[in-house]
C-alpha positions as CSV (number, residue, x, y, z in Angstrom):
1,M,-18.3,3.4,15.1
2,S,-17.0,5.0,18.3
3,A,-13.4,6.1,18.8
4,E,-13.1,3.4,21.5
5,Q,-14.7,0.6,19.4
6,V,-12.5,1.6,16.4
7,L,-9.4,1.2,18.3
8,R,-10.5,-2.2,19.8
9,F,-11.1,-3.6,16.9
10,A,-7.9,-2.5,15.6
11,I,-5.9,-3.9,18.6
12,V,-7.9,-7.4,18.2
13,Q,-7.0,-7.2,14.3
14,R,-3.4,-6.3,15.1
15,Y,-3.0,-9.1,17.9
16,E,-4.2,-12.0,15.8
17,D,-2.9,-10.9,12.3
18,L,-6.4,-11.0,10.9
19,S,-8.0,-9.6,7.6
20,Y,-11.1,-7.2,8.0
21,R,-13.2,-10.3,6.6
22,R,-11.9,-12.8,9.2
23,L,-11.7,-9.9,11.9
24,Y,-15.4,-9.8,11.4
25,D,-16.3,-13.3,11.9
26,R,-13.7,-13.6,14.9
27,V,-15.1,-11.2,16.8
28,E,-19.0,-12.0,15.6
29,D,-18.4,-15.9,17.1
30,T,-16.5,-14.9,20.6
31,V,-18.4,-13.7,23.3
32,V,-15.4,-12.4,24.8
33,L,-14.0,-10.4,22.1
34,R,-17.8,-9.1,21.4
35,K,-17.4,-7.6,25.2
36,F,-13.9,-6.3,24.5
37,C,-14.9,-4.6,21.4
38,R,-17.9,-3.0,23.0
39,A,-20.3,-4.9,20.4
40,E,-21.8,-7.4,22.8
41,F,-25.6,-6.7,22.2
42,A,-24.9,-4.9,19.0
43,R,-24.5,-6.2,15.3
44,I,-20.9,-6.1,14.5
45,P,-20.0,-3.3,11.8
46,A,-19.9,-4.6,8.1
47,V,-16.3,-5.6,6.9
48,S,-16.5,-2.7,4.9
49,T,-17.1,-0.2,7.5
50,L,-14.4,-2.0,9.9
51,Q,-11.9,-1.4,7.1
52,E,-13.0,2.4,6.5
53,N,-12.6,3.2,10.1
54,I,-9.5,1.4,11.0
55,K,-7.6,2.6,8.2
56,R,-8.6,6.2,9.6
57,L,-6.3,5.6,12.9
58,R,-3.0,7.4,12.3
59,P,0.5,6.2,13.2
60,E,0.8,9.3,15.6
61,T,-2.7,7.6,17.3
62,L,-1.1,4.4,17.8
63,E,2.4,5.8,19.0
64,R,0.4,7.6,21.7
65,V,-1.6,4.7,22.8
66,N,1.9,2.8,22.7
67,G,3.1,5.4,25.1
68,A,0.1,5.4,27.5
69,I,0.5,1.4,27.5
70,V,4.5,2.0,28.7
71,L,3.2,4.3,31.5
72,H,0.9,2.0,32.9
73,A,3.3,-0.9,32.7
74,A,5.8,1.8,34.7
75,R,3.4,2.7,37.7
76,E,2.6,-1.0,37.9
77,G,6.2,-1.9,38.3
78,V,6.0,-4.4,34.9
79,E,9.1,-2.1,33.6
80,D,11.5,0.2,35.4
81,G,13.3,1.2,31.8
82,K,16.5,-0.1,33.4
83,R,17.0,-2.9,30.6
84,V,16.3,-2.8,27.3
85,R,17.1,-4.6,24.3
86,I,17.3,-3.0,20.9
87,D,17.2,-5.0,17.6
88,T,15.9,-4.5,13.9
89,T,13.9,-6.9,11.6
90,G,12.3,-6.8,8.2
91,V,8.6,-7.0,7.8
92,E,7.4,-7.9,4.8
93,N,4.8,-5.6,2.6
94,N,1.5,-7.3,1.5
95,I,2.2,-6.9,-2.2
96,H,2.7,-9.3,-4.9
97,Y,6.2,-10.4,-6.2
98,P,7.9,-7.4,-7.8
99,R,8.0,-8.2,-11.7
100,D,8.1,-5.6,-14.6
101,S,5.0,-7.0,-16.3
102,R,3.0,-7.1,-13.0
103,L,3.9,-3.3,-12.1
104,L,2.8,-2.1,-15.9
105,W,-0.3,-4.5,-16.0
106,D,-1.2,-3.0,-12.0
107,S,-0.6,0.7,-13.6
108,V,-3.1,0.1,-16.6
109,R,-5.6,-1.7,-14.6
110,V,-6.0,1.4,-11.8
111,L,-5.5,4.3,-14.2
112,T,-8.1,2.8,-16.3
113,G,-10.5,2.4,-12.9
114,I,-10.1,6.0,-12.3
115,L,-10.7,6.9,-15.4
116,R,-14.1,4.7,-16.2
117,R,-15.0,6.3,-12.6
118,A,-14.6,9.6,-14.2
119,E,-16.4,9.1,-17.3
120,T,-19.2,7.2,-15.5
121,E,-19.8,10.4,-13.2
122,L,-18.7,13.5,-15.1
123,P,-20.4,13.8,-18.4
124,W,-18.2,16.0,-20.5
125,L,-15.9,13.1,-20.1
126,T,-17.7,10.2,-21.5
127,G,-16.1,8.6,-24.4
128,K,-12.7,10.7,-24.1
129,F,-10.4,7.5,-23.4
130,S,-10.5,3.9,-24.7
131,D,-10.3,0.6,-22.5
132,H,-7.1,-1.5,-22.8
133,T,-7.1,-3.4,-19.7
134,R,-8.2,-6.6,-21.9
135,S,-5.1,-6.4,-24.5
136,A,-2.7,-5.6,-21.4
137,K,-3.9,-8.6,-19.5
138,K,-3.2,-10.7,-22.5
139,L,0.1,-9.3,-23.0
140,L,1.2,-9.8,-19.4
141,F,-0.1,-13.5,-19.7
142,K,2.2,-13.9,-22.8
143,I,5.2,-12.7,-20.9
144,T,4.3,-14.9,-17.8
145,N,4.3,-17.9,-20.2
146,S,7.2,-16.8,-22.4
147,R,11.1,-18.1,-22.1
148,G,13.9,-16.1,-22.7
149,S,14.7,-12.5,-23.2
150,K,14.2,-12.8,-27.1
151,R,10.6,-13.7,-26.8
152,R,10.0,-11.2,-24.1
153,K,11.4,-8.4,-25.3
154,P,8.6,-7.6,-28.2
155,L,5.8,-8.2,-25.8
156,Y,7.3,-6.0,-23.1
157,R,7.5,-3.2,-25.8
158,K,3.9,-3.4,-26.7
159,L,3.1,-3.8,-22.8
160,I,5.0,-0.6,-22.1
161,A,3.5,1.1,-25.1
162,T,-0.1,0.3,-23.9
163,T,0.6,1.7,-20.7
164,R,2.3,5.0,-21.8
165,K,-0.8,5.6,-23.8
166,V,-3.2,4.8,-20.7
167,E,-1.1,7.2,-18.7
168,G,-1.7,9.6,-21.5
169,Y,-4.9,9.5,-21.1
170,G,-4.6,10.0,-17.4
171,Q,-2.6,13.2,-17.9
172,R,-5.5,14.6,-20.5
173,A,-8.1,13.9,-17.9
174,L,-5.9,15.6,-15.1
175,E,-6.2,18.7,-17.4
176,L,-10.3,18.2,-17.7
177,L,-10.9,17.8,-14.2
178,G,-10.5,21.4,-13.2
179,P,-13.5,22.5,-10.9
180,E,-14.5,25.2,-14.1
181,M,-15.9,22.5,-15.9
182,C,-18.3,21.2,-13.0
183,N,-22.1,22.3,-13.0
184,D,-22.9,21.6,-9.0
185,F,-21.1,20.8,-6.3
186,D,-21.5,16.9,-6.7
187,E,-19.3,17.1,-10.1
188,M,-16.8,19.2,-8.1
189,F,-16.1,16.5,-5.2
190,I,-16.0,13.8,-7.9
191,A,-13.5,15.4,-10.1
192,A,-11.4,16.9,-7.1
193,D,-11.3,12.8,-6.0
194,C,-10.4,11.5,-9.2
195,A,-7.8,14.5,-10.0
196,S,-6.3,13.7,-6.4
197,A,-5.9,9.6,-7.4
198,L,-4.3,10.5,-10.9
199,E,-1.9,13.0,-9.0
200,H,-0.6,10.2,-6.9
201,F,-0.4,7.6,-9.5
202,L,0.6,9.1,-12.6
203,P,4.4,9.8,-11.1
204,L,4.5,6.0,-10.2
205,V,3.2,4.9,-13.5
206,Q,5.7,7.3,-15.0
207,S,8.7,5.6,-12.7
208,V,7.3,2.4,-13.7
209,I,7.3,2.9,-17.5
210,E,11.1,4.0,-17.0
211,Q,12.3,1.6,-14.9
212,A,11.0,-1.3,-17.3
213,E,12.5,0.5,-20.1
214,R,15.9,0.6,-18.7
215,R,15.8,-3.0,-17.1
216,V,14.2,-5.0,-20.1
217,I,14.7,-3.1,-23.3
218,K,18.2,-1.5,-22.7
219,S,19.4,-4.3,-20.2
220,E,20.2,-1.5,-17.7
221,Q,21.0,-2.2,-14.2
222,V,18.9,-0.3,-11.7
223,A,19.8,0.7,-8.2
224,A,17.8,-0.7,-5.4
225,A,16.9,2.6,-3.7
226,D,15.7,3.7,-7.0
227,K,13.4,0.7,-7.9
228,V,9.4,0.9,-7.8
229,L,8.6,-2.5,-5.8
230,S,4.7,-1.8,-5.8
231,I,2.4,1.1,-7.0
232,F,0.3,0.7,-4.0
233,E,3.4,0.3,-1.5
234,P,5.8,2.7,-3.1
235,H,7.5,3.1,0.0
236,A,8.7,-0.8,0.2
237,D,12.3,-1.4,0.3
238,I,14.6,-4.4,-0.5
239,I,16.0,-5.8,2.3
240,K,18.6,-8.7,2.7
241,K,19.2,-10.2,5.8
242,G,22.8,-12.2,5.4
243,Q,22.1,-15.6,3.5
244,R,18.3,-15.5,3.8
245,E,15.7,-14.9,1.1
246,I,14.7,-11.1,0.1
247,I,12.2,-8.9,2.0
248,Y,10.4,-6.5,0.2
249,G,9.0,-4.0,2.9
250,H,10.6,-2.0,5.9
251,K,13.3,-2.2,8.1
252,V,12.0,-1.5,11.8
253,L,13.9,-0.8,14.8
254,V,12.4,-2.4,18.1
255,T,13.0,-1.6,21.6
256,A,11.7,-3.8,24.1
257,G,12.2,-4.3,28.1
258,K,12.8,-6.9,30.4
259,S,8.9,-8.2,30.3
260,N,9.1,-8.1,26.6
261,L,6.8,-5.0,26.4
262,I,7.8,-3.3,23.1
263,L,8.8,0.6,25.1
264,D,9.3,2.0,21.1
265,C,9.0,1.0,17.8
266,R,10.5,3.0,14.5
267,I,10.5,2.3,10.8
268,L,13.9,3.2,9.5
269,E,14.2,5.2,6.1
270,H,16.6,6.3,4.0
271,S,17.5,9.4,6.0
272,D,18.2,7.9,9.1
273,P,21.9,7.0,10.2
274,H,21.0,3.5,11.5
275,Y,19.9,2.7,7.8
276,K,23.4,2.0,6.7
277,W,22.5,-1.4,8.7
278,R,20.7,-2.7,5.8
279,S,22.2,-4.2,2.5
280,L,20.6,-4.1,-0.5
281,C,20.3,-6.8,-3.3
């Protein structure tokens, strides 16, 4: 895909709020969108190709695109910048409800997937780790279907112990994924990729284990700013707007012009002075 195609497909996806599968079907079935995406007489890229290329778009690139649109609107007289409206809103992340049992299960599942790939591709790791996904999934179902903390607490202890064991496998694998163990460049690339994934997820898994022990086993209160809501979206926040339901995502500061064109958009972080507007549950 060309850079222009990637950007145009990304615009269609965001404008119509589509998944990658629905984006593929939408563009394939619409002549206007085919022409807009520069695929009028060509095959539509596969879903995996769309996902891989669109995810490569950096926030800085999208910010420059929006800046170019704003400059074009100023030249055309659509916006003069004299009147703006600033507001904040909560944007929900695409994550499941952050229960401790689900976070522990996600940790076991993801680490086991990385270890399984390392064992398959790198011969010196074969047989060094055990697969605990079946037992962890059974514990997840038992916790979900159990009532009362007295019944859940022993199950949580077992699930935490299983997760800690898998986390130990990950630490051990990280020690064995050095370049000195590799026989060729292909193995070096695979080992580096697995090591990078483990370095990213292991600290999050450790935080999930500590959080579950404090909240469930010790019955402690964990500050909202210290909670891990998802190992896939670790930057997600807990946002509560008045008496409305809680949002797990980000607080966004939006600046719009008189024509409702978005002139600026910023995701607020903890260090931002405007972040004190938000209230945490």
